[in-house]
TIDOPA-131501 format. One line per 8 residues: number of its first residue (from 1); their letters; for each residue x, y, z of C-alpha. Coordinates in steps of 0.25 Angstrom, whole numbers, plus 5000, padded with zeros to 4 digits. Each point is the difference from the previous one (the first is absolute). Layout:
NUM	A	X/Y/Z ~ ...
//
This chain:
1	MMWMCVAV	4901/4764/5008 ~ 4989/5010/4997 ~ 5009/5012/4999 ~ 5009/4992/4990 ~ 4988/4997/4991 ~ 4996/5015/5000 ~ 5014/5004/4997 ~ 5001/4991/4988
9	FLLWMRSG	4986/5004/4996 ~ 5004/5015/5000 ~ 5014/4997/4993 ~ 4993/4992/4990 ~ 4990/5011/4997 ~ 5012/5010/4999 ~ 5009/4991/4991 ~ 4989/5000/4989
17	RCTDKANT	5002/5015/4998 ~ 5015/5001/4999 ~ 5000/4999/4985 ~ 4990/5005/4990 ~ 4997/4991/4989 ~ 5000/5005/4986 ~ 4987/4992/4995 ~ 4986/5002/5005
25	SDLIEYTA	4997/4986/5003 ~ 4996/5004/5015 ~ 4990/5009/4995 ~ 4989/4991/4995 ~ 4990/5005/4989 ~ 4986/4995/5003 ~ 4989/4998/4990 ~ 4986/5004/5004
33	ADFYEKLH	4997/4985/5002 ~ 5012/4998/5009 ~ 4997/5013/5008 ~ 4986/4995/5003 ~ 5005/4986/5004 ~ 5010/5006/5010 ~ 4990/5010/5005 ~ 4989/4989/5003
41	SGKMMFIY	5011/4991/5006 ~ 5001/5011/5011 ~ 5015/5002/4999 ~ 5006/5013/5003 ~ 5004/5008/4987 ~ 5007/5013/4997 ~ 4996/5003/4985 ~ 5002/5012/4991
49	FEHQVSPT	4991/5001/4988 ~ 5009/5005/4988 ~ 4993/5009/4990 ~ 5012/5008/4993 ~ 5014/5000/5004 ~ 5007/5013/5002 ~ 5014/5003/5006 ~ 4994/5001/5014
57	ISLFLVEL	4992/4987/4998 ~ 5012/4993/4995 ~ 5008/5004/5013 ~ 4989/4996/5008 ~ 4999/4986/4993 ~ 5015/4998/5003 ~ 4998/5003/5015 ~ 4987/4991/5000
65	EKSAEALQ	5009/4989/4994 ~ 5010/5001/5011 ~ 4989/5000/5011 ~ 4994/4987/4994 ~ 5010/4990/5007 ~ 5000/5008/5013 ~ 4984/5000/5001 ~ 5000/4986/4996
73	DYGVLVGK	5006/4996/5014 ~ 4988/5006/5006 ~ 4990/4993/4992 ~ 4997/5011/4990 ~ 5000/4997/4985 ~ 5005/5012/4992 ~ 4996/5002/4985 ~ 4994/5008/4990
81	VNCNKELV	4988/4999/4990 ~ 5002/5006/4986 ~ 4987/5007/4997 ~ 5005/5002/4986 ~ 4998/4985/4997 ~ 4987/4998/5008 ~ 4992/5008/5009 ~ 4997/4997/5014
89	YKYCSEEW	4986/5006/5004 ~ 5002/5013/5009 ~ 5015/5000/5000 ~ 5003/5002/4985 ~ 4989/5010/4997 ~ 5003/5013/5008 ~ 5011/5010/4996 ~ 5004/5002/5015
97	LLHTAFLF	5004/4986/5002 ~ 5013/5002/4992 ~ 5006/5005/5013 ~ 4994/4990/5010 ~ 5004/4986/5004 ~ 4991/4991/5008 ~ 5001/4990/5012 ~ 4990/4989/5000
105	RGGKEFLS	4997/4992/5012 ~ 4989/4989/5003 ~ 4995/5001/4986 ~ 4997/5015/4999 ~ 5007/5013/4999 ~ 5007/5003/5013 ~ 5007/5013/4997 ~ 5005/5009/4989
113	FDLDTIFD	5013/5007/4999 ~ 5004/5013/4992 ~ 5013/4998/4993 ~ 5005/5012/5006 ~ 5001/4993/5014 ~ 5006/4987/4994 ~ 5012/5006/4992 ~ 5011/4989/5004
121	VNSIVSEV	5001/4986/5005 ~ 5001/5005/5015 ~ 4987/5008/4999 ~ 4993/4989/4993 ~ 5004/4989/5010 ~ 4998/5010/5012 ~ 4986/5005/4995 ~ 4995/4986/4997
129	LFAILRDE	5004/4994/5013 ~ 4995/5013/5007 ~ 4986/4997/4994 ~ 5000/4985/5003 ~ 5004/5003/5015 ~ 4991/5013/5001 ~ 4992/4993/5011 ~ 5012/4996/5008
137	IKYVHTDA	5009/5012/4998 ~ 4995/5012/5008 ~ 5003/5015/4996 ~ 5001/5010/5011 ~ 5001/5015/4999 ~ 5000/5006/5014 ~ 5006/4996/5014 ~ 4985/4997/5004
145	DLLAMEKA	4999/4990/4989 ~ 5013/4993/5004 ~ 4996/5000/5015 ~ 4986/4993/4996 ~ 5008/4990/4992 ~ 5009/4997/5012 ~ 4988/4998/5010 ~ 4994/4990/4990
153	ARGKKDIV	5013/4992/4999 ~ 5003/5001/5014 ~ 5003/4985/5005 ~ 4997/4995/4987 ~ 5010/5003/4989 ~ 5012/5008/4998 ~ 5000/5012/4990 ~ 5009/5002/4988
161	LGYVCSLG	4999/5015/4997 ~ 5006/5005/4987 ~ 5002/5014/4995 ~ 5002/5002/4985 ~ 5001/5014/4994 ~ 4992/4996/4988 ~ 4993/4987/4995 ~ 5005/4992/4989
169	TQEHRSIM	5015/5000/5004 ~ 5009/4989/5003 ~ 4998/5002/5015 ~ 4985/5000/4998 ~ 5002/4986/4992 ~ 5009/4995/5011 ~ 4989/5003/5011 ~ 4989/4993/4992
177	ETAYVYGS	5009/4988/4996 ~ 5003/4998/5015 ~ 4985/5002/5004 ~ 4996/4990/4991 ~ 5009/4990/5007 ~ 4998/5004/5014 ~ 4986/5006/5000 ~ 4994/4990/5008
185	KYQFILIT	5011/5001/5011 ~ 5001/5015/5001 ~ 4990/5012/4998 ~ 5006/5009/4989 ~ 4998/5015/4999 ~ 5004/5009/4989 ~ 5002/5015/5001 ~ 5004/5010/4989
193	GGPVLKHL	4999/5013/5008 ~ 4991/5007/5010 ~ 5001/5005/5015 ~ 5004/4986/5004 ~ 5014/5002/4995 ~ 5002/5011/5011 ~ 4997/4989/5011 ~ 5010/4991/4993
201	GVNESSPL	5011/5011/4999 ~ 5000/5001/4985 ~ 5001/5012/4991 ~ 4989/4999/4990 ~ 5009/5005/4989 ~ 5010/4989/5002 ~ 5002/4991/4988 ~ 5004/4988/5009
209	SRVWFLHC	4991/4989/5002 ~ 4999/4994/5014 ~ 4995/4988/5008 ~ 4996/4998/5014 ~ 4996/4988/5008 ~ 4990/5002/5011 ~ 5000/4990/5011 ~ 4985/4999/5003
217	RVHSGFMI	5000/4985/5004 ~ 5002/4996/5014 ~ 5014/4994/5000 ~ 5004/4993/5013 ~ 5013/5005/5006 ~ 5000/5012/4991 ~ 4997/5010/5011 ~ 4990/5008/4990
225	PMTSERCP	4993/5011/5008 ~ 4986/4995/4997 ~ 4994/5011/5008 ~ 5004/5010/4990 ~ 4990/5002/4988 ~ 5011/5000/4990 ~ 5007/4987/4995 ~ 5016/5001/5001
233	LTRMRKPL	5006/5002/4986 ~ 5013/4996/4994 ~ 5005/5007/4987 ~ 5007/4992/4989 ~ 5013/5007/4997 ~ 5004/4993/4987 ~ 4995/5005/4987 ~ 4987/4995/4996
241	STLSLHSF	5000/4988/4991 ~ 4992/4986/5000 ~ 5012/4993/5006 ~ 5004/5010/5010 ~ 4985/5001/5005 ~ 5000/4985/5001 ~ 5013/5000/5008 ~ 4994/5011/5009
249	LQLMEAPL	4988/4992/5003 ~ 5008/4988/5003 ~ 5008/5008/5010 ~ 4987/5005/5007 ~ 4997/4985/5002 ~ 5013/4998/5007 ~ 5001/4998/5015 ~ 5001/5014/5007
257	VTEVYDDP	5011/4994/5010 ~ 5006/4987/4999 ~ 5006/4995/5014 ~ 5013/4991/4998 ~ 5010/4994/5010 ~ 5012/4999/4991 ~ 5011/5009/4997 ~ 4997/5010/4989
265	SSVQPPQF	5012/4993/4992 ~ 4993/4987/5001 ~ 4986/5005/4996 ~ 4997/4996/4986 ~ 4998/5012/4989 ~ 4986/5002/4997 ~ 4994/4989/4991 ~ 4990/5002/4988
273	PYQQTPQV	4993/5009/4999 ~ 5008/5009/5009 ~ 5014/4997/4995 ~ 5002/5015/4995 ~ 4996/5006/5013 ~ 5010/5005/5011 ~ 5000/4994/5014 ~ 5001/5008/5013
281	FLFSHPAT	5004/4993/5013 ~ 4997/5006/5014 ~ 5004/4993/5012 ~ 4991/4996/5012 ~ 5004/4998/5015 ~ 4992/4992/5010 ~ 4998/5012/5009 ~ 4994/5009/4990
289	EHLDLDTA	4994/4989/4991 ~ 4986/5007/4999 ~ 5006/5014/4998 ~ 5009/4994/4989 ~ 4989/4994/4993 ~ 4992/5013/5000 ~ 5013/5007/4995 ~ 5002/4990/4989
297	TTLAWRLR	4985/5001/4996 ~ 5001/5016/4999 ~ 5012/4999/4991 ~ 4994/4989/4992 ~ 4988/5009/4997 ~ 5009/5011/4995 ~ 5009/4991/4992 ~ 4987/4993/4994
305	GLALLLLV	5003/4998/4985 ~ 5015/5003/5002 ~ 5005/4989/5008 ~ 4997/4987/5008 ~ 5002/5002/5015 ~ 5005/4988/5009 ~ 5001/5001/5015 ~ 5012/4991/5005
313	HRQSPAVK	4998/4995/5014 ~ 5013/5001/5008 ~ 4996/4990/5010 ~ 5003/4989/4989 ~ 5015/4994/5002 ~ 5000/5000/4984 ~ 5001/5016/5000 ~ 5015/5003/5000
321	TPDEYNAA	4999/5015/4996 ~ 5007/5009/5010 ~ 4992/5008/5010 ~ 5005/5013/4994 ~ 4991/4998/4988 ~ 4985/5002/5001 ~ 4997/4999/4985 ~ 5004/4994/4987
329	YRLPEKSL	4996/4999/4985 ~ 5002/4992/4988 ~ 4998/5006/4986 ~ 4995/4990/4989 ~ 5012/5003/4990 ~ 5010/4997/5011 ~ 4996/4985/5002 ~ 5003/4995/5014
337	EVKYLTLN	5008/5012/5005 ~ 4994/5007/5012 ~ 5004/5013/5005 ~ 4999/5004/5015 ~ 4996/5013/5006 ~ 4998/5007/5014 ~ 4988/5009/4998 ~ 4994/5011/5010
345	SLDEVLVL	4987/5002/4992 ~ 4991/4994/4990 ~ 5003/5012/4990 ~ 5014/4995/4998 ~ 4994/4987/4993 ~ 4990/5008/4992 ~ 5012/5009/4996 ~ 5008/4988/4995
353	FADQEKDE	4988/4995/4991 ~ 4996/5014/4996 ~ 5014/5003/4995 ~ 4999/4987/4992 ~ 4987/5003/4994 ~ 5005/5014/4997 ~ 5011/4994/4991 ~ 4990/4991/4993
361	EEEDDDEE	4989/5011/4998 ~ 5007/5013/4999 ~ 4991/5005/4990 ~ 4988/4996/5009 ~ 5006/5007/5012 ~ 5002/5013/4993 ~ 4985/5000/4996 ~ 4997/4997/5015
369	DNEGVDDD	5008/5012/5005 ~ 4992/5009/4990 ~ 4987/4994/5006 ~ 5005/5002/5015 ~ 4998/4985/5003 ~ 5010/4993/5008 ~ 5001/4985/5001 ~ 5003/5000/5015
377	EEDSHFGK	4987/5009/5002 ~ 4992/4990/4992 ~ 5006/4988/5008 ~ 4998/5007/5013 ~ 4985/4995/4999 ~ 5005/4987/5005 ~ 5009/5006/5011 ~ 4989/4995/5010
385	LDDEIAAA	5003/5010/5010 ~ 4990/4999/5012 ~ 4995/5014/4998 ~ 4994/5004/4986 ~ 5003/5014/5002 ~ 5014/4997/5004 ~ 5001/4992/4987 ~ 4995/5012/4992
393	GFENRGTL	5011/5008/5007 ~ 5010/4990/4997 ~ 4996/5000/4985 ~ 5003/5015/5000 ~ 5012/5001/5009 ~ 5010/5010/4996 ~ 4990/5007/4991 ~ 4993/5013/5005
401	PDMDSVTQ	4987/5005/4992 ~ 5001/5013/4992 ~ 4998/5011/5011 ~ 4997/5012/4991 ~ 4985/5000/5003 ~ 5002/5002/5015 ~ 5008/5010/5009 ~ 5011/4994/5008
409	LTSDNFHS	4999/5007/5014 ~ 5012/5002/5009 ~ 5003/5007/5013 ~ 5004/5013/4992 ~ 4988/5001/4991 ~ 4989/4994/5008 ~ 4993/5012/5005 ~ 5001/5009/4988
417	AVAQSSLT	4995/4988/4991 ~ 4988/4997/5009 ~ 4996/5015/5001 ~ 4998/5001/4985 ~ 4988/4991/4998 ~ 4986/4999/5006 ~ 5003/4985/5002 ~ 5013/4992/5001
425	VVLFYLKW	5000/4985/5000 ~ 5013/4995/5006 ~ 5005/4985/4999 ~ 5010/4997/5011 ~ 5008/4987/4995 ~ 5012/4992/5001 ~ 5008/4995/4988 ~ 5003/4987/5007
433	DAVSMAFL	4986/4997/5004 ~ 4993/4991/4990 ~ 4986/5006/5003 ~ 5005/5014/4999 ~ 5006/4998/4986 ~ 4988/4992/4995 ~ 4991/5012/5005 ~ 5009/5010/4994
441	SSFIEVAE	4997/4996/4986 ~ 4985/5001/5003 ~ 5002/5014/5006 ~ 5007/5005/4988 ~ 4989/4994/4991 ~ 4990/5008/5008 ~ 5009/5013/4998 ~ 5001/4998/4985
449	RLADSEVN	4985/4997/4999 ~ 4997/5013/5008 ~ 5009/5008/4990 ~ 4993/4994/4988 ~ 4987/5005/5006 ~ 5006/5014/5003 ~ 4997/4999/5015 ~ 5011/5010/5003
457	EVQMSVVD	4996/5004/5014 ~ 5005/4987/5005 ~ 5015/4998/5002 ~ 5005/4986/5001 ~ 5012/4999/5008 ~ 5010/4989/5006 ~ 5010/4999/5011 ~ 5011/4990/5001
465	CGEWTDLC	5000/4997/5015 ~ 5013/4993/4998 ~ 5007/5013/4995 ~ 4992/5010/5008 ~ 4998/4994/5014 ~ 5000/5013/5007 ~ 4987/5004/4992 ~ 4993/4986/5002
473	AAQPGSAV	5004/4999/5015 ~ 4997/5015/5003 ~ 4994/5001/5015 ~ 4987/5006/5004 ~ 5001/5015/5002 ~ 5010/5002/4988 ~ 4996/5007/4987 ~ 4995/4988/4993
481	PFQPITAF	4985/4998/5000 ~ 5000/4985/5004 ~ 5004/4990/5010 ~ 5013/4992/4997 ~ 4998/4990/4989 ~ 5002/4986/5006 ~ 4993/4991/4989 ~ 5004/4999/4986
489	PSVLFLHP	4994/5003/4990 ~ 4992/5011/5006 ~ 4992/5011/4992 ~ 4996/5013/5006 ~ 4991/5010/4995 ~ 5004/5014/5003 ~ 4991/5012/4999 ~ 5005/5014/5004
497	QHPAQHFR	4996/5004/5015 ~ 4994/4986/5002 ~ 5006/4988/5007 ~ 5005/4989/4992 ~ 4991/4989/4996 ~ 5004/4985/4998 ~ 4996/4992/4988 ~ 4995/4987/5006
505	GMLGSEAL	4994/4994/4987 ~ 5005/4989/4991 ~ 5014/5002/4995 ~ 4997/5000/4986 ~ 4998/5010/4989 ~ 4985/5000/4999 ~ 4997/5002/5015 ~ 5011/5011/5001
513	HRFIIISR	4995/5007/4987 ~ 4985/5000/5005 ~ 5004/5005/5014 ~ 5008/5012/4994 ~ 4989/5004/4991 ~ 4990/5000/5011 ~ 5010/5007/5009 ~ 5000/5012/4990
521	AASPVLLS	4986/5004/5004 ~ 4998/5009/5012 ~ 4996/4992/5013 ~ 4990/5004/5003 ~ 4994/5007/4987 ~ 4992/5012/5004 ~ 4986/4999/4993 ~ 4994/5013/4998
529	TLEEAQSF	4987/4996/4992 ~ 4991/4989/4999 ~ 5005/4998/4985 ~ 5014/4998/5005 ~ 4995/4990/5011 ~ 4993/4992/4989 ~ 5012/5000/4991 ~ 5009/4996/5012
537	LLEVPHPE	4991/4988/5002 ~ 4998/4996/4985 ~ 5012/5004/4992 ~ 5015/4995/4999 ~ 5009/5012/5004 ~ 5011/4996/4991 ~ 5000/4992/4987 ~ 5011/4991/5005
545	LAGYQLDR	4990/4995/5011 ~ 4990/4995/4990 ~ 4997/4985/5002 ~ 5004/5001/5015 ~ 4990/4998/5011 ~ 5001/5012/5009 ~ 4995/5002/5014 ~ 4994/5013/5004
553	VVGLFEAQ	4998/5007/5013 ~ 4992/5013/5003 ~ 4999/5008/5012 ~ 4988/5008/5004 ~ 5001/5011/5010 ~ 4992/5012/5004 ~ 5012/5009/5002 ~ 5015/5000/4996
561	AQTAAFTE	5004/5000/5015 ~ 4995/4985/5001 ~ 5009/4994/4989 ~ 5013/4999/5007 ~ 4999/4985/5003 ~ 4994/4997/4986 ~ 5011/5008/4993 ~ 5011/4992/5008
569	AAKSLRGE	4994/4987/4996 ~ 4999/5004/4986 ~ 5015/5003/4999 ~ 5002/4985/5005 ~ 4991/4995/4989 ~ 5007/5008/4989 ~ 5004/4990/4989 ~ 4990/4990/5005
577	ALTGLLTD	4987/5007/4998 ~ 4994/5013/4995 ~ 4995/5009/5011 ~ 4991/5012/4999 ~ 4995/5010/5010 ~ 4986/5008/5000 ~ 4998/5010/5010 ~ 4989/5011/5004
585	ELAEKWAA	4987/5001/4992 ~ 5005/4991/4989 ~ 5002/4989/5011 ~ 4986/5002/5006 ~ 4994/4999/4986 ~ 5007/4987/4997 ~ 4997/4995/5014 ~ 4985/5003/4998
593	DHSVDLPA	4999/4994/4986 ~ 5007/4987/5005 ~ 4993/5000/5014 ~ 5013/5001/5008 ~ 5002/5007/5013 ~ 5012/5009/5001 ~ 5011/4999/5002 ~ 5003/4987/4992
601	VLVFPSWR	5009/4993/4991 ~ 4995/4992/4988 ~ 5009/4988/4995 ~ 4998/4996/4986 ~ 5008/4986/4998 ~ 5004/4997/4986 ~ 4992/4986/5001 ~ 4987/5007/5004
609	THTHPFTL	4991/5009/4992 ~ 5002/5015/5003 ~ 4985/5001/5003 ~ 5001/4992/5013 ~ 5012/5005/5008 ~ 5004/4997/5014 ~ 4996/5011/5010 ~ 5010/5002/5011
617	PASSSAEE	4999/5010/5012 ~ 5011/5011/4999 ~ 5010/4996/5011 ~ 5008/5011/5008 ~ 5012/4990/4998 ~ 5007/4999/4987 ~ 5006/4986/5003 ~ 4986/4995/5005
625	LLTHINTA	4993/5006/4987 ~ 5011/4993/4991 ~ 4997/4987/5007 ~ 4985/5001/4997 ~ 5003/5004/4985 ~ 5009/4989/4998 ~ 4990/4990/5005 ~ 4989/5006/4992
633	LLHPMPEL	5009/4999/4987 ~ 5004/4985/5003 ~ 4992/4990/4991 ~ 4991/4991/5009 ~ 5006/4988/4992 ~ 5012/5005/4992 ~ 5008/4992/4990 ~ 5014/4998/5004
641	TVENLPSF	5011/5002/4989 ~ 5015/5001/5000 ~ 4998/5015/4999 ~ 4991/5003/5012 ~ 5004/4989/5010 ~ 5010/5008/5007 ~ 4990/5011/5003 ~ 4990/4989/5006
649	FLLGKALL	5011/4994/5008 ~ 5002/5014/5007 ~ 4986/4999/5006 ~ 5005/4989/5009 ~ 4988/4992/4999 ~ 4999/4985/4999 ~ 4997/4996/4985 ~ 4988/4992/4997
657	LLFVGEEE	5004/4996/4986 ~ 4991/4993/4989 ~ 5008/4994/4989 ~ 4992/4998/4987 ~ 5005/4994/4987 ~ 5000/5006/4986 ~ 4986/4999/4993 ~ 4999/4992/4987
665	DKIGRRQN	4986/5005/4997 ~ 4988/5009/5004 ~ 4996/4989/5010 ~ 5013/5000/5007 ~ 5000/5016/5001 ~ 4986/4999/5006 ~ 5005/4990/5010 ~ 5012/5009/5004
673	QALVKEMR	4991/5012/5001 ~ 4990/4992/5009 ~ 5012/4996/5009 ~ 5005/5014/5002 ~ 4985/5005/5002 ~ 4999/4989/5011 ~ 5013/5005/5007 ~ 4994/5014/5000
681	TVVESGGE	4988/4995/5007 ~ 5010/4994/5010 ~ 5006/5013/5003 ~ 4986/5007/5001 ~ 4994/4989/5009 ~ 5012/4999/5009 ~ 4999/5015/5004 ~ 5010/5005/5010
689	KMERYLAC	5006/4986/5001 ~ 5005/5001/4986 ~ 5007/5013/5002 ~ 5013/4992/5005 ~ 5000/4993/4986 ~ 5003/5005/4986 ~ 4991/4991/4991 ~ 5006/5000/4986
697	WIHLGRTP	5002/4991/4988 ~ 5011/4997/4990 ~ 4996/4996/4986 ~ 5011/4990/4996 ~ 4998/5003/4985 ~ 5003/5015/5001 ~ 5010/4998/5012 ~ 5008/4987/4997
705	AGMSVLGS	5009/5002/5012 ~ 4989/4997/5009 ~ 5002/4985/4996 ~ 5013/5000/5007 ~ 4994/5007/5012 ~ 4989/4990/5001 ~ 5010/4989/4999 ~ 5009/5005/5010
713	YIGSMPPL	4988/5002/5010 ~ 4994/4986/4998 ~ 5012/4992/4996 ~ 4994/4996/4987 ~ 4990/5005/4990 ~ 4986/4998/5006 ~ 4987/4999/4991 ~ 4995/5014/4997
721	PALVLTHL	4993/5008/5005 ~ 5008/5000/5013 ~ 4998/5009/5012 ~ 5012/5003/5009 ~ 5001/5008/5013 ~ 5015/5004/5003 ~ 5009/5011/5006 ~ 4992/5000/5013
729	PSGDQIYQ	5005/5010/5010 ~ 5000/4989/5010 ~ 5010/4991/4993 ~ 5005/4993/4987 ~ 4989/4990/4999 ~ 4993/4998/4986 ~ 4986/4995/5000 ~ 4993/4994/4988
737	YPPDTPIV	4985/5000/4998 ~ 4996/4985/4998 ~ 5001/4998/4985 ~ 4988/4990/5000 ~ 4991/5011/5006 ~ 4992/5010/4991 ~ 5005/5014/5003 ~ 4987/5006/5006
745	ASSVLHWL	5000/5012/5009 ~ 4994/4993/5012 ~ 5010/4989/4999 ~ 5012/5009/4998 ~ 4996/5008/5013 ~ 4999/4987/5008 ~ 5013/4996/4995 ~ 5006/5013/5004
753	QRVEDGTE	4994/4999/5014 ~ 5006/4986/5001 ~ 5014/5006/4997 ~ 4998/5011/5011 ~ 4996/4989/5010 ~ 5012/4992/4997 ~ 4992/4987/4996 ~ 5005/5001/4985
761	SPTGLLDE	5013/4994/4997 ~ 5010/5008/4991 ~ 5004/4995/4987 ~ 5014/5005/5000 ~ 5009/5011/5005 ~ 5006/5013/4994 ~ 5015/4999/4997 ~ 5008/5008/5010
769	DSWPPAFE	5006/5013/4994 ~ 5014/4995/5003 ~ 5011/4997/4991 ~ 5011/4993/5008 ~ 5013/4997/4993 ~ 4999/4988/4990 ~ 5012/4993/5006 ~ 5008/5002/5013
777	FYDFLKIM	5012/5006/4994 ~ 4991/5011/4994 ~ 4997/5005/5014 ~ 5010/5011/5000 ~ 4993/5007/5013 ~ 5002/4987/5008 ~ 5015/5000/4996 ~ 5002/5014/5004
785	DMQEPDSA	4993/4997/5014 ~ 5010/4988/5003 ~ 5009/5009/5007 ~ 5002/4999/5015 ~ 4995/5013/5007 ~ 5005/4996/5014 ~ 5015/4998/4996 ~ 4999/5013/4991
793	QQQTPKEE	4996/5008/5012 ~ 5012/4996/5008 ~ 5010/5004/4990 ~ 5008/5013/4999 ~ 4998/5008/4987 ~ 5014/4995/4995 ~ 4997/4985/5003 ~ 4986/5002/4994
801	EEEVNEEE	5006/5006/4987 ~ 5010/4988/4999 ~ 4988/4990/5003 ~ 4992/5007/4989 ~ 5012/4998/4990 ~ 5001/4986/5005 ~ 4986/4997/4998 ~ 5000/5006/4986
809	VNVKEHVV	5011/4990/4996 ~ 4993/4988/5007 ~ 4987/5004/4993 ~ 5008/5000/4987 ~ 5007/4987/5003 ~ 4986/4994/5005 ~ 4994/5003/4986 ~ 5012/4994/4992
817	VEDMTNDN	4999/4988/5009 ~ 4985/4999/4998 ~ 5002/5002/4985 ~ 5010/4988/4999 ~ 4992/4991/5009 ~ 4987/5003/4993 ~ 5005/4999/4986 ~ 5000/5015/4997
825	RHAHSEL	4986/5001/5002 ~ 5000/5015/5002 ~ 5006/5002/4986 ~ 4989/4991/4995 ~ 4989/5006/5007 ~ 5002/5013/4993 ~ 4996/4994/4988
//
C-alpha cells in the first residue's frame, strides 16, 4: 500500500507539469506586508524581488511560474515582490539583487541563488530541493570519500548514488525529488565528477546520468560478503527520470530469490509494483538444494534491477516441467506465456536480457562502448565467486591488457633480451590463472610508471608459460639462469653474471615498484669517503623512494679479503634493504668514532633512528649473517597489514596478535599506543622465551580485513582490544587472552606460560587447509579410482583395450542414467 501511495504522489506531481498555463495565477505577487507575514509564520518561501523587467528577467519569470506548482508539492511558496510598487528593506535597495532569488526558511533568509544557476523550471526545482536537503544529501568527489560514506552506512542504510554531469538538469531534479520522498529510508549521495567516477567505471566526459544502489544494510539471505569493506552495488539501466528511479528503488526492495513449489506456468505474473519486470525461473532438485539456492542467488545478484528470480522446487508434485529444462522466463508484455530453456551457464541468461536491454537503449549502449564499460563486467560484482581474485579474473576474462610497455620473452629471444639490460624483471604467468592475470595488470602499471620516470636501465619482461613451457620448465644445468618455474605468478630479477633473485613481496604495484627502485642500487655500495657514508645513511637514493621507509645495512671491515660473506648476504638483501661497505682506513675511522670493534655489521632499521644502529659481529657464513640481519631489521612489535603479512608468515613463528579498534579521539589513540607499548614490554620482559612468538598488532581501522580474521578466530566479534595466540607450530589451537583481564605484561606472560603448560583451554581451531569437493559427484579423482586393479592385471592387452572401451561406454551410460534419475543435476550445477 505504501508503494502505491508513493507512486500516486509522484505521478500527481508530474501531472501538474504536463501543460503550461497561459496566465500567471500560480506566481503570486506579494505585498511587503504579505511577505513579512509569511516570513514570520516560518513557512518556506522562494521569492524574487522584481526591480525592472528585461528580456532575460521575463524569461526567468515564466520559468519561475512553472516551478510554483511543482515546489508547492514540497511545501515551498513561490512568488515575487514588485519593488517598483513598494520597497522591502534590504531586498529592494541594491542593484546586484536584480539577478538574485532568495529562499527563506524558519523566518529568515536561508540561501540566495544567482539567476544564472536557476534558468529553467528543472534548475529551479532541483536547486531549491538541493538546498532544502543539503544536510541529507551528501556530496563525494573521491573514492576515499565514498568509502567513508559506505563505512558509515554499513548495517544502517542502503545508499542511492547519483551521477549527473551538471546541476540544474532534469536528471538532477529527478534525484532531488526522489530524495525528498525517500530521504529518511536511504542515504542519497550526489556526484558531478572527480576520481570517484573511475572506481564506478564511468568516463568523466560522458553526458549520461547514472544511478547506483549500494546494498549497505544487512539483508538476511542476500549473501552479501560483509567482510569486504565495499558495499555491493547495482546500476540502474533505464534512463534517469523520477518515475524510472522510483521503479528502480521498488525493485531493490524486491526479494532477491523467491522459492515456489508450483510449475512456472501456474505462478502468477508479478503484481504491483513489479508488474513491468520479467521473471526468471530456475529449477531446484532435492539432492542439490543448497547448491541450487547458491546458484539462484548468484544469478539474482547479476540480474538485480533487470528481472525477478524464482527458484522452483521440483520435489513438488505440482511441477510438471520436463527434466530436460533447467530454466524458464516470462516477459511482462507476454502476459502468462512462459518460455523454457536448457542452459549450460549463467551467462546465457545474462545475454538474453542484455540483448533486450540493448534493443531498448541502443543509444546508451553505444555510449557505454565508447567508455569501455560492459554491463556484464559491472554485474560481475555480484558473481559471488569464492575467491575475490578469481572474481576479478572473471570480470576481465577474454581481455588482455596492453602489453606495449613490456617485452614478451620467448625461448628464441630470452638470452639476447636479458643481456641488453643491467636489470631484467621477468613475470612468469599463465593466461588461465586468475592470480596471474590480476597481477599482470599491476606489473604493466609498474612498467609504465618506470617509463614515465625515465628509468631506462630496467627491462620489464613477461613470459607466457602456457605458450613457452620449455623456457619455464628448463632444468638446472641448462642455459637459463633459474630453476624451473613451479608457482604462478612468479617474478624473477636477473642481473648479468648473478643468480636469479625471486621477488617474494606483496603481489601489488607499490611493493614491486619499491623493490625494483631499491634493486637498481649496487649491493653493496662501495663507500669511499665519510661524506658518502653519511649521505648513504641520510639521503634517499632516488626521488621515487621519497616517502618510503628504508632499511640500511653497513659492513665495516679492515681488509677487502674479509668481505666475502657480507657481500653474499648483501646480494640476498637486494631490493629489500640498502647495503653499503666500508673497508681499510675508512672503516677503522668509522669504527673508532662509533666505538665499534672491527669487523662488524651495523643495521639501521627504518623504524629506529640512524644514530642508534644494531651492531652485529661479522660472521664467516653468509646465511648466518643474513639471519642475524633480518632479525635485527624486524620490528619488536610490528603492525600487521595485508601487504606485510606474507613476509611475517614466512618466519614460521606463532602469532601473538593484538587487535585494536579505530580511535575516535586523542584519548583513544593514547590508549592504543599504551597497549602497543605494553606488548613491547611483554617481548622485552620475556627474553629468550618470547623468541618463539611474533608479537604484533592489527589496527582494525587501517586494516578492516582484520575484523573478519578476528571473527574467524573467535567465532564472533569480541570486545576490543583482543589478544589472540595462533599459528602455533605444535597444532591448530587458537587461544584468546581473557577479555575481562587487563593487558599487562606480567599477566600476559603468565597466560603464555599456562598455554605452554597445557592448562589453558583453546578458544577454537584453525580451519584445515583442505578444500574437498562440495558434492560427491564433483569428486572426479574418486570416480577415476573406481577401477578394479586386480582384474585389470589378469587381462591381455587386447582384452584390456576392449574393457577400457566398454568402461568408457558404461561411464557415459552411468552419467546419462544419473542425469535422468537426479533430475538433470549436472546441467543445473554448471549454472
